[in-house]
N, CA, C and O atoms as a Tinker XYZ file with bonds, in Angstrom:
   276  protein
     1  N     -8.138000   13.718000   -9.299000    73     2
     2  CA    -9.502000   13.506000   -8.981000    64     1     3
     3  C     -9.876000   14.331000   -7.746000    63     2     4     5
     4  O     -9.160000   14.321000   -6.744000    81     3
     5  N    -10.971000   15.023000   -7.825000    73     3     6
     6  CA   -11.387000   15.831000   -6.707000    64     5     7
     7  C    -12.429000   15.033000   -5.901000    63     6     8     9
     8  O    -13.424000   14.565000   -6.456000    81     7
     9  N    -12.190000   14.886000   -4.595000    73     7    10
    10  CA   -13.138000   14.198000   -3.720000    64     9    11
    11  C    -14.119000   15.234000   -3.180000    63    10    12    13
    12  O    -13.708000   16.306000   -2.737000    81    11
    13  N    -15.430000   14.914000   -3.215000    73    11    14
    14  CA   -16.464000   15.823000   -2.739000    64    13    15
    15  C    -16.400000   15.978000   -1.250000    63    14    16    17
    16  O    -15.921000   15.094000   -0.541000    81    15
    17  N    -16.880000   17.097000   -0.775000    73    15    18
    18  CA   -16.970000   17.355000    0.679000    64    17    19
    19  C    -18.179000   16.654000    1.259000    63    18    20    21
    20  O    -18.842000   15.888000    0.559000    81    19
    21  N    -18.481000   16.902000    2.534000    73    19    22
    22  CA   -19.584000   16.358000    3.258000    64    21    23
    23  C    -19.458000   14.860000    3.477000    63    22    24    25
    24  O    -20.445000   14.125000    3.478000    81    23
    25  N    -18.240000   14.438000    3.660000    73    23    26
    26  CA   -17.927000   13.037000    4.041000    64    25    27
    27  C    -17.021000   13.061000    5.240000    63    26    28    29
    28  O    -16.340000   14.056000    5.489000    81    27
    29  N    -17.003000   11.979000    5.987000    73    27    30
    30  CA   -16.079000   11.874000    7.114000    64    29    31
    31  C    -14.676000   11.731000    6.545000    63    30    32    33
    32  O    -14.496000   11.509000    5.347000    81    31
    33  N    -13.678000   11.863000    7.426000    73    31    34
    34  CA   -12.278000   11.731000    6.982000    64    33    35
    35  C    -12.045000   10.337000    6.426000    63    34    36    37
    36  O    -11.355000   10.189000    5.417000    81    35
    37  N    -12.607000    9.301000    7.065000    73    35    38
    38  CA   -12.462000    7.946000    6.641000    64    37    39
    39  C    -13.071000    7.760000    5.257000    63    38    40    41
    40  O    -12.472000    7.131000    4.384000    81    39
    41  N    -14.277000    8.316000    5.064000    73    39    42
    42  CA   -14.946000    8.209000    3.755000    64    41    43
    43  C    -14.112000    8.895000    2.656000    63    42    44    45
    44  O    -14.028000    8.396000    1.534000    81    43
    45  N    -13.495000   10.044000    2.989000    73    43    46
    46  CA   -12.646000   10.742000    1.999000    64    45    47
    47  C    -11.433000    9.908000    1.635000    63    46    48    49
    48  O    -11.065000    9.817000    0.463000    81    47
    49  N    -10.804000    9.293000    2.644000    73    47    50
    50  CA    -9.618000    8.476000    2.384000    64    49    51
    51  C     -9.981000    7.278000    1.513000    63    50    52    53
    52  O     -9.297000    6.974000    0.535000    81    51
    53  N    -11.068000    6.605000    1.885000    73    51    54
    54  CA   -11.464000    5.421000    1.121000    64    53    55
    55  C    -11.988000    5.798000   -0.264000    63    54    56    57
    56  O    -11.799000    5.031000   -1.209000    81    55
    57  N    -12.634000    6.942000   -0.416000    73    55    58
    58  CA   -13.082000    7.402000   -1.729000    64    57    59
    59  C    -11.882000    7.618000   -2.661000    63    58    60    61
    60  O    -11.872000    7.168000   -3.807000    81    59
    61  N    -10.886000    8.311000   -2.137000    73    59    62
    62  CA    -9.686000    8.553000   -2.954000    64    61    63
    63  C     -8.989000    7.254000   -3.317000    63    62    64    65
    64  O     -8.570000    7.071000   -4.460000    81    63
    65  N     -8.862000    6.349000   -2.349000    73    63    66
    66  CA    -8.177000    5.082000   -2.571000    64    65    67
    67  C     -8.929000    4.190000   -3.569000    63    66    68    69
    68  O     -8.320000    3.389000   -4.278000    81    67
    69  N    -10.275000    4.340000   -3.613000    73    67    70
    70  CA   -11.099000    3.519000   -4.526000    64    69    71
    71  C    -11.385000    4.274000   -5.819000    63    70    72    73
    72  O    -12.148000    3.790000   -6.655000    81    71
    73  N    -10.787000    5.454000   -6.000000    73    71    74
    74  CA   -10.963000    6.270000   -7.181000    64    73    75
    75  C    -12.417000    6.636000   -7.435000    63    74    76    77
    76  O    -12.887000    6.624000   -8.573000    81    75
    77  N    -13.122000    6.962000   -6.353000    73    75    78
    78  CA   -14.496000    7.428000   -6.458000    64    77    79
    79  C    -14.540000    8.862000   -5.944000    63    78    80    81
    80  O    -13.682000    9.262000   -5.156000    81    79
    81  N    -15.535000    9.643000   -6.381000    73    79    82
    82  CA   -15.656000   10.986000   -5.927000    64    81    83
    83  C    -16.497000   11.137000   -4.666000    63    82    84    85
    84  O    -16.420000   12.159000   -3.984000    81    83
    85  N    -17.317000   10.101000   -4.348000    73    83    86
    86  CA   -18.163000   10.161000   -3.187000    64    85    87
    87  C    -18.458000    8.757000   -2.683000    63    86    88    89
    88  O    -18.630000    7.832000   -3.477000    81    87
    89  N    -18.515000    8.599000   -1.384000    73    87    90
    90  CA   -18.950000    7.319000   -0.746000    64    89    91
    91  C    -20.064000    7.619000    0.233000    63    90    92    93
    92  O    -20.145000    8.709000    0.799000    81    91
    93  N    -20.916000    6.639000    0.419000    73    91    94
    94  CA   -21.993000    6.774000    1.397000    64    93    95
    95  C    -21.838000    5.728000    2.500000    63    94    96    97
    96  O    -21.270000    4.665000    2.248000    81    95
    97  N    -22.317000    5.991000    3.697000    73    95    98
    98  CA   -22.204000    4.992000    4.743000    64    97    99
    99  C    -22.806000    3.674000    4.325000    63    98   100   101
   100  O    -23.881000    3.648000    3.727000    81    99
   101  N    -22.129000    2.567000    4.629000    73    99   102
   102  CA   -22.598000    1.258000    4.280000    64   101   103
   103  C    -22.138000    0.747000    2.924000    63   102   104   105
   104  O    -22.314000   -0.432000    2.617000    81   103
   105  N    -21.542000    1.628000    2.097000    73   103   106
   106  CA   -21.102000    1.251000    0.798000    64   105   107
   107  C    -19.807000    0.402000    0.890000    63   106   108   109
   108  O    -18.914000    0.712000    1.678000    81   107
   109  N    -19.727000   -0.626000    0.108000    73   107   110
   110  CA   -18.527000   -1.491000    0.077000    64   109   111
   111  C    -17.621000   -1.043000   -1.075000    63   110   112   113
   112  O    -18.097000   -0.779000   -2.179000    81   111
   113  N    -16.345000   -0.963000   -0.816000    73   111   114
   114  CA   -15.365000   -0.611000   -1.857000    64   113   115
   115  C    -14.165000   -1.498000   -1.757000    63   114   116   117
   116  O    -13.868000   -2.030000   -0.687000    81   115
   117  N    -13.461000   -1.670000   -2.868000    73   115   118
   118  CA   -12.191000   -2.409000   -2.927000    64   117   119
   119  C    -11.100000   -1.398000   -3.094000    63   118   120   121
   120  O    -11.184000   -0.545000   -3.978000    81   119
   121  N    -10.095000   -1.460000   -2.291000    73   119   122
   122  CA    -8.934000   -0.554000   -2.387000    64   121   123
   123  C     -7.650000   -1.345000   -2.253000    63   122   124   125
   124  O     -7.630000   -2.405000   -1.626000    81   123
   125  N     -6.590000   -0.842000   -2.832000    73   123   126
   126  CA    -5.261000   -1.438000   -2.662000    64   125   127
   127  C     -4.694000   -1.014000   -1.332000    63   126   128   129
   128  O     -4.636000    0.183000   -1.050000    81   127
   129  N     -4.278000   -1.938000   -0.514000    73   127   130
   130  CA    -3.682000   -1.607000    0.759000    64   129   131
   131  C     -2.307000   -2.260000    0.855000    63   130   132   133
   132  O     -2.004000   -3.215000    0.140000    81   131
   133  N     -1.487000   -1.728000    1.751000    73   131   134
   134  CA    -0.150000   -2.319000    1.905000    64   133   135
   135  C      0.086000   -2.905000    3.269000    63   134   136   137
   136  O      1.116000   -3.538000    3.501000    81   135
   137  N     -0.878000   -2.703000    4.211000    73   135   138
   138  CA    -0.723000   -3.274000    5.532000    64   137   139
   139  C     -2.123000   -3.484000    6.196000    63   138   140   141
   140  O     -3.004000   -2.638000    6.051000    81   139
   141  N     -2.310000   -4.588000    6.904000    73   139   142
   142  CA    -3.504000   -4.837000    7.630000    64   141   143
   143  C     -3.303000   -4.392000    9.077000    63   142   144   145
   144  O     -2.314000   -4.787000    9.697000    81   143
   145  N     -4.204000   -3.587000    9.635000    73   143   146
   146  CA    -4.101000   -3.202000   11.032000    64   145   147
   147  C     -5.392000   -3.731000   11.666000    63   146   148   149
   148  O     -6.495000   -3.429000   11.211000    81   147
   149  N     -5.228000   -4.508000   12.699000    73   147   150
   150  CA    -6.362000   -5.116000   13.376000    64   149   151
   151  C     -6.063000   -5.140000   14.893000    63   150   152   153
   152  O     -4.936000   -4.919000   15.336000    81   151
   153  N     -7.137000   -5.420000   15.663000    73   151   154
   154  CA    -6.884000   -5.599000   17.091000    64   153   155
   155  C     -6.926000   -7.081000   17.454000    63   154   156   157
   156  O     -7.293000   -7.924000   16.636000    81   155
   157  N     -6.548000   -7.381000   18.679000    73   155   158
   158  CA    -6.302000   -8.776000   19.047000    64   157   159
   159  C     -7.582000   -9.648000   19.051000    63   158   160   161
   160  O     -7.470000  -10.867000   18.920000    81   159
   161  N     -8.748000   -9.086000   19.192000    73   159   162
   162  CA    -9.960000   -9.866000   19.219000    64   161   163
   163  C    -10.330000  -10.402000   17.818000    63   162   164   165
   164  O    -10.596000  -11.591000   17.647000    81   163
   165  N    -10.339000   -9.503000   16.834000    73   163   166
   166  CA   -10.702000   -9.882000   15.470000    64   165   167
   167  C     -9.510000  -10.307000   14.653000    63   166   168   169
   168  O     -9.683000  -10.751000   13.517000    81   167
   169  N     -8.319000  -10.194000   15.175000    73   167   170
   170  CA    -7.117000  -10.427000   14.404000    64   169   171
   171  C     -6.978000  -11.795000   13.732000    63   170   172   173
   172  O     -6.682000  -11.838000   12.538000    81   171
   173  N     -7.171000  -12.889000   14.420000    73   171   174
   174  CA    -6.895000  -14.191000   13.850000    64   173   175
   175  C     -7.686000  -14.426000   12.523000    63   174   176   177
   176  O     -7.100000  -14.849000   11.526000    81   175
   177  N     -8.966000  -14.159000   12.520000    73   175   178
   178  CA    -9.778000  -14.341000   11.335000    64   177   179
   179  C     -9.393000  -13.427000   10.218000    63   178   180   181
   180  O     -9.268000  -13.858000    9.072000    81   179
   181  N     -9.196000  -12.129000   10.538000    73   179   182
   182  CA    -8.894000  -11.169000    9.463000    64   181   183
   183  C     -7.438000  -11.407000    8.952000    63   182   184   185
   184  O     -7.164000  -11.228000    7.765000    81   183
   185  N     -6.546000  -11.797000    9.827000    73   183   186
   186  CA    -5.164000  -12.075000    9.399000    64   185   187
   187  C     -5.134000  -13.252000    8.425000    63   186   188   189
   188  O     -4.453000  -13.214000    7.400000    81   187
   189  N     -5.891000  -14.304000    8.770000    73   187   190
   190  CA    -5.961000  -15.484000    7.899000    64   189   191
   191  C     -6.428000  -15.100000    6.470000    63   190   192   193
   192  O     -5.803000  -15.493000    5.485000    81   191
   193  N     -7.517000  -14.339000    6.375000    73   191   194
   194  CA    -8.076000  -13.934000    5.110000    64   193   195
   195  C     -7.072000  -13.028000    4.378000    63   194   196   197
   196  O     -6.844000  -13.202000    3.181000    81   195
   197  N     -6.476000  -12.068000    5.086000    73   195   198
   198  CA    -5.509000  -11.132000    4.468000    64   197   199
   199  C     -4.355000  -11.861000    3.882000    63   198   200   201
   200  O     -3.987000  -11.624000    2.731000    81   199
   201  N     -3.746000  -12.784000    4.674000    73   199   202
   202  CA    -2.609000  -13.582000    4.177000    64   201   203
   203  C     -3.003000  -14.484000    3.010000    63   202   204   205
   204  O     -2.212000  -14.689000    2.089000    81   203
   205  N     -4.214000  -15.018000    3.045000    73   203   206
   206  CA    -4.676000  -15.921000    1.956000    64   205   207
   207  C     -4.817000  -15.099000    0.677000    63   206   208   209
   208  O     -4.459000  -15.568000   -0.403000    81   207
   209  N     -5.340000  -13.865000    0.795000    73   207   210
   210  CA    -5.574000  -13.050000   -0.411000    64   209   211
   211  C     -4.323000  -12.362000   -0.940000    63   210   212   213
   212  O     -4.159000  -12.195000   -2.148000    81   211
   213  N     -3.413000  -11.952000    0.007000    73   211   214
   214  CA    -2.298000  -11.131000   -0.393000    64   213   215
   215  C     -0.932000  -11.788000   -0.201000    63   214   216   217
   216  O      0.094000  -11.164000   -0.472000    81   215
   217  N     -0.906000  -13.031000    0.260000    73   215   218
   218  CA     0.338000  -13.754000    0.395000    64   217   219
   219  C      0.879000  -13.769000    1.809000    63   218   220   221
   220  O      0.544000  -12.907000    2.622000    81   219
   221  N      1.698000  -14.730000    2.093000    73   219   222
   222  CA     2.241000  -14.916000    3.464000    64   221   223
   223  C      3.177000  -13.767000    3.896000    63   222   224   225
   224  O      3.403000  -13.565000    5.089000    81   223
   225  N      3.705000  -13.035000    2.938000    73   223   226
   226  CA     4.630000  -11.935000    3.253000    64   225   227
   227  C      3.887000  -10.603000    3.454000    63   226   228   229
   228  O      4.533000   -9.576000    3.663000    81   227
   229  N      2.535000  -10.598000    3.394000    73   227   230
   230  CA     1.799000   -9.377000    3.598000    64   229   231
   231  C      1.979000   -8.866000    5.011000    63   230   232   233
   232  O      2.004000   -9.654000    5.956000    81   231
   233  N      2.108000   -7.541000    5.170000    73   231   234
   234  CA     2.379000   -6.966000    6.450000    64   233   235
   235  C      1.134000   -6.875000    7.315000    63   234   236   237
   236  O      0.052000   -6.545000    6.829000    81   235
   237  N      1.291000   -7.168000    8.595000    73   235   238
   238  CA     0.190000   -7.133000    9.548000    64   237   239
   239  C      0.633000   -6.379000   10.840000    63   238   240   241
   240  O      1.735000   -6.593000   11.346000    81   239
   241  N     -0.230000   -5.522000   11.340000    73   239   242
   242  CA     0.034000   -4.808000   12.595000    64   241   243
   243  C     -1.115000   -5.185000   13.516000    63   242   244   245
   244  O     -2.277000   -4.969000   13.172000    81   243
   245  N     -0.809000   -5.749000   14.686000    73   243   246
   246  CA    -1.870000   -6.113000   15.648000    64   245   247
   247  C     -1.743000   -5.196000   16.845000    63   246   248   249
   248  O     -0.666000   -5.040000   17.422000    81   247
   249  N     -2.879000   -4.583000   17.214000    73   247   250
   250  CA    -2.918000   -3.662000   18.358000    64   249   251
   251  C     -3.694000   -4.323000   19.485000    63   250   252   253
   252  O     -4.833000   -4.752000   19.296000    81   251
   253  N     -3.094000   -4.402000   20.625000    73   251   254
   254  CA    -3.807000   -4.991000   21.788000    64   253   255
   255  C     -4.761000   -4.001000   22.378000    63   254   256   257
   256  O     -4.439000   -2.821000   22.520000    81   255
   257  N     -5.962000   -4.483000   22.733000    73   255   258
   258  CA    -6.958000   -3.611000   23.358000    64   257   259
   259  C     -6.896000   -3.722000   24.883000    63   258   260   261
   260  O     -7.656000   -3.064000   25.593000    81   259
   261  N     -5.980000   -4.564000   25.377000    73   259   262
   262  CA    -5.904000   -4.753000   26.819000    64   261   263
   263  C     -4.735000   -3.933000   27.402000    63   262   264   265
   264  O     -3.686000   -3.787000   26.775000    81   263
   265  N     -4.939000   -3.426000   28.566000    73   263   266
   266  CA    -3.904000   -2.712000   29.267000    64   265   267
   267  C     -3.189000   -3.701000   30.155000    63   266   268   269
   268  O     -3.801000   -4.280000   31.053000    81   267
   269  N     -1.915000   -3.908000   29.926000    73   267   270
   270  CA    -1.173000   -4.924000   30.629000    64   269   271
   271  C     -0.604000   -4.436000   31.948000    63   270   272   273
   272  O      0.081000   -5.196000   32.633000    81   271
   273  N     -0.866000   -3.186000   32.328000    73   271   274
   274  CA    -0.309000   -2.678000   33.568000    64   273   275
   275  C     -1.203000   -2.937000   34.735000    63   274   276
   276  O     -0.871000   -2.566000   35.861000    81   275
C-alpha cells in the first residue's frame, strides 16, 4: 500500500498502521499496537484502559516528565 505525501510523519505512521492511504488532522483510527507509551501525568488512566482492553500482560512504558536532579 502506498501512503500519500503531504502528511506529518505521525500521520504517515498511523495511516500505514490503519491500512489507509491518507489521514487528516482530528481523524480517529484504530491500529494494532504492541506497547503503550505514556507519561506519568496521564499514565494511570490510560494504563487502566490499555490493560482492560489488551490484558494484564500488555506492555507499558512510562516516561517521567520531571527532572529528578
